[in-house]
Every structure is written in C-alpha cells, then in structure tokens.
C-alpha positions in Angstrom: -77.0 11.1 78.4 -77.1 8.0 80.7 -74.7 5.1 80.6 -77.4 2.8 79.1 -77.9 5.2 76.1 -74.1 5.4 75.5 -73.7 1.6 75.8 -76.5 0.9 73.3 -75.2 3.6 70.9 -71.8 2.0 71.0 -73.2 -1.6 70.4 -75.3 -0.3 67.4 -72.3 1.5 65.9 -69.9 -1.4 66.3 -72.3 -4.1 64.8 -72.9 -1.8 61.8 -69.1 -1.4 61.3 -68.6 -5.2 61.5 -71.2 -5.9 58.9 -69.9 -3.2 56.6 -66.4 -4.7 56.9 -67.6 -8.3 56.4 -69.6 -7.1 53.3 -66.4 -5.7 51.8 -64.4 -8.8 52.6 -66.7 -11.1 50.7 -68.0 -8.7 48.1 -64.8 -7.2 46.7 -61.4 -8.2 45.6 -58.9 -7.5 48.4 -57.0 -4.2 48.3 -54.8 -2.2 50.6 -57.8 -0.3 52.1 -59.6 -3.6 53.1 -56.5 -5.1 54.6 -55.8 -1.8 56.6 -59.5 -1.9 57.8 -59.4 -5.7 58.8 -56.2 -5.3 60.7 -57.1 -2.0 62.3 -57.5 -1.3 66.0 -61.0 -0.2 65.2 -61.8 -3.8 64.1 -60.2 -5.3 67.2 -62.2 -2.9 69.4 -65.4 -3.7 67.6 -65.0 -7.4 68.1 -64.1 -6.9 71.7 -67.2 -4.7 72.4 -69.7 -7.1 71.0 -68.4 -10.1 72.8 -68.6 -11.1 76.4 -66.0 -13.8 76.2 -62.8 -14.6 74.3 -64.3 -15.9 71.1 -62.5 -13.4 68.9 -59.1 -13.6 70.5 -57.7 -16.0 67.8 -58.8 -13.6 65.1 -57.4 -10.6 66.8 -54.0 -12.4 67.1 -54.2 -13.5 63.4 -55.1 -10.1 62.3 -52.0 -8.7 64.3 -49.9 -11.2 62.3 -51.5 -10.2 59.0 -50.8 -6.6 59.8 -47.1 -7.4 60.3 -46.9 -9.4 57.1 -48.6 -6.5 55.2 -46.0 -4.1 56.6 -43.2 -6.3 55.6 -44.5 -7.0 52.0 -47.7 -5.7 51.0 -47.7 -6.7 47.4 -46.9 -10.3 48.2 -49.8 -10.5 50.7 -52.2 -8.9 48.3 -51.3 -11.2 45.4 -51.9 -14.2 47.6 -55.2 -13.0 48.9 -56.4 -12.0 45.4 -55.6 -15.5 44.1 -57.5 -17.0 47.1 -60.4 -14.7 46.6 -60.7 -15.7 43.0 -60.3 -19.4 43.6 -62.9 -19.5 46.4 -65.4 -16.9 45.5 -65.2 -16.1 41.7 -64.0 -19.1 39.7 -63.9 -20.1 36.8 -63.5 -23.5 38.4 -66.1 -25.1 40.6 -66.2 -23.3 43.9 -65.5 -25.4 47.0 -68.1 -23.4 49.0 -70.6 -21.5 46.8 -71.4 -18.2 48.5 -75.2 -18.4 47.8 -77.9 -19.3 50.4 -80.0 -21.4 48.1 -77.2 -23.8 47.4 -77.2 -24.9 51.1 -81.0 -25.2 51.8 -82.2 -26.9 48.6 -81.7 -30.5 47.7 -80.8 -29.5 44.1 -78.0 -27.2 45.4 -78.8 -24.7 42.9 -78.9 -20.9 42.9 -82.0 -18.7 42.2 -84.4 -20.9 43.9 -87.5 -20.0 46.2 -85.3 -19.0 49.0 -83.7 -16.4 46.7 -87.1 -14.9 46.1 -87.8 -14.8 49.9 -84.6 -13.0 50.4 -85.6 -10.6 47.7 -88.9 -9.9 49.4 -87.1 -9.1 52.6 -84.9 -6.6 50.6 -87.9 -5.0 48.9 -89.7 -4.3 52.2 -86.8 -1.8 52.8 -86.4 -0.7 49.1 -83.0 -2.3 49.2 -81.7 -3.1 45.7 -78.4 -4.9 45.6 -75.7 -3.0 43.7 -75.0 -5.9 41.3 -78.8 -6.6 40.7 -79.8 -8.4 38.4 -76.2 -9.8 37.6 -75.7 -11.5 41.0 -78.2 -13.7 42.8 -79.8 -11.8 45.7 -78.7 -14.4 48.3 -74.9 -14.0 47.9 -73.2 -13.8 51.3 -71.9 -10.2 50.5 -75.4 -9.0 49.5 -77.1 -10.5 52.6 -74.3 -8.8 54.8 -74.9 -5.5 52.9 -78.6 -5.8 53.8 -77.8 -6.3 57.5 -75.3 -3.4 57.3 -78.0 -1.2 55.8 -80.6 -2.1 58.5 -77.9 -1.7 61.2 -77.3 1.8 60.0 -81.0 2.5 60.0 -81.2 1.1 63.5 -78.5 3.7 64.6 -80.5 6.5 63.0 -83.7 5.4 64.7 -82.0 5.2 68.0 -80.5 8.7 67.6 -83.9 10.0 66.6 -85.5 8.3 69.8 -88.0 6.5 67.5 -88.7 3.4 69.5 -91.3 2.0 67.3 -89.1 2.2 64.2 -86.1 0.9 66.1 -88.1 -2.1 67.4 -89.2 -2.9 63.9 -85.7 -2.8 62.4 -84.2 -4.9 65.3 -87.0 -7.5 64.9 -86.6 -7.7 61.2 -82.8 -8.1 61.4 -83.3 -10.9 64.0 -85.8 -12.6 61.7 -83.4 -12.3 58.7 -80.6 -13.9 60.6 -82.8 -16.8 61.9 -84.7 -17.4 58.6 -81.8 -16.8 56.3 -78.2 -16.2 57.3 -77.9 -18.5 60.2 -79.5 -21.3 58.3 -76.6 -21.6 55.8 -73.5 -19.6 56.8 -72.4 -22.4 59.1 -72.4 -24.9 56.3 -70.7 -22.4 54.1 -68.0 -22.0 56.8 -67.7 -25.6 57.1 -67.3 -26.3 53.4 -64.8 -23.5 52.8 -62.5 -25.2 55.4 -62.0 -28.1 53.0 -60.5 -25.9 50.3 -56.8 -26.2 49.5 -56.1 -22.6 50.5 -56.3 -21.2 54.0 -54.5 -17.7 53.8 -57.5 -15.6 54.8 -61.1 -16.3 53.6 -61.8 -19.7 55.3 -61.0 -18.0 58.7 -63.1 -15.0 57.8 -66.0 -17.4 57.0 -65.8 -18.8 60.5 -65.5 -15.4 62.0 -68.6 -14.3 60.2 -70.6 -17.2 61.5 -69.5 -16.3 65.0 -70.4 -12.6 64.5 -73.8 -13.6 63.2 -74.5 -15.8 66.2 -73.4 -13.2 68.7 -75.4 -10.6 66.9 -78.5 -12.6 67.1 -78.2 -12.6 70.9 -77.4 -8.9 70.9 -80.5 -8.2 68.8 -82.6 -10.2 71.4 -81.2 -8.1 74.2 -81.7 -4.9 72.4 -85.3 -5.7 71.6 -86.0 -6.6 75.2 -84.6 -3.1 76.2 -86.7 -1.3 73.5 -89.9 -3.1 74.4 -89.5 -2.3 78.1 -88.9 1.3 77.4 -91.9 1.4 75.1 -94.1 -0.2 77.8 -93.0 2.4 80.3 -93.8 5.2 78.0 -97.3 3.8 77.4 -98.0 3.6 81.2 -96.8 7.2 81.8 -99.0 8.6 79.0 
C-alpha cells in the first residue's frame, strides 16, 4: 500500500471517530466511558491528524486538565457535567441554546419545520432512521452528528473496497449535508450556548464541534478531488 492510501485511510478513520465521539457528547448523559473517551490519547491524536494548524491545542490542554480532575474525583466531575447537560440540553426550563437546526434558520424559531423535513429526506436517502424517532426532532445536533458518523463509516468501507464511485457519492453527500444544514446553524448554536450561566464542558464542546465541522468540510473537498482524479485516470486507462 502506498503512502497516499495510508494517509487517506487514517483521515477517514479519524473523522469517523470524532463524529461518533461528538454524537455521544450531545446525545447522551455524561458517564465514565464518555469522559474516558473525550480525554483519551486517541481523541487528542484524532484532532491533531485532521488539523494542519493549532486550532485544537486549547481543547487538548483542557481535556488534559479534565482528565486530571476526573482522576482526582470522578463523581464530583460527573455530577457537575450531568447538571450542565440537563440544564443546557434537556430542560425542563427554557434552553439557552436549543439543539435543533430549525430553531436557527426560521424566523419563528420553532422545531419541526420545513428544514426538519429536508434533513429527514437526506436521512431517508441512506435508510437512516434516528434511534429516538419519532420522539426527537430529526434535526437535533446529536442526530445530525450521528448521520455524519454513519456516512463516515460507509466512506471508510467504500474506500477499503476500492469502490471509487460509491466513495465519491458518499463524500459529496456529506459535504452537501454540512453546507446545507450543519454549517448553517451550529455556529449560532455555539454562540448562543456561550451565553449560558454554566461553562464546565458543553459550551466548549459546541465551539469544538463547529471547528471540527469547518475543518471537515475542507477535508471532504480535498478527498473528493483525490477521488475524482483517480476515477479520471482509471477511465483514461480503460
């Protein structure tokens, strides 16, 4: 296997890992396993491998401090994060930053709008049915991250099977989903959650998520270029 093959395989694996991690962060109450994953060397390496600069250095440092805090007193850290998770993402009080796309792209700031149906159609194209359907709106941040994680995993499989046509379609659809959906609202979600009265973990994770999405959009564009060039060469040689 050549170095380019290995490099692409590593990128595909690490972007998949980060989407799965972020899905768990926003979709489940914090537990020991989640904290262990967030503060692991694997997470640090995954962020370093998808970045060409130092965008993630503050988070890597913060996660190192969090790991130390967990080591010193796991239960206190977990209780604090569970309270923050409930306050920011569950309720029952009004959420400072609602985690649904439609709230940010409609004047009415309501959930279950036309944008939600557009997200659902993107899911259906890949037979993706959210685990909490129909009890949770399709455009919740955790569900959209779950969809990206699923397509990321499918991209890895297509690459390993050397199915360039399938891989190109998957990469293109992920780029489209980022541009037409996630990148149109996660930035505002990240901004609004910063105004909350608590900043233990989730406001920072919202900023990190926005940065991961923006970097991944560029990664997808580069991967698409590589795949398209390869397909063109194969067509010429046939």
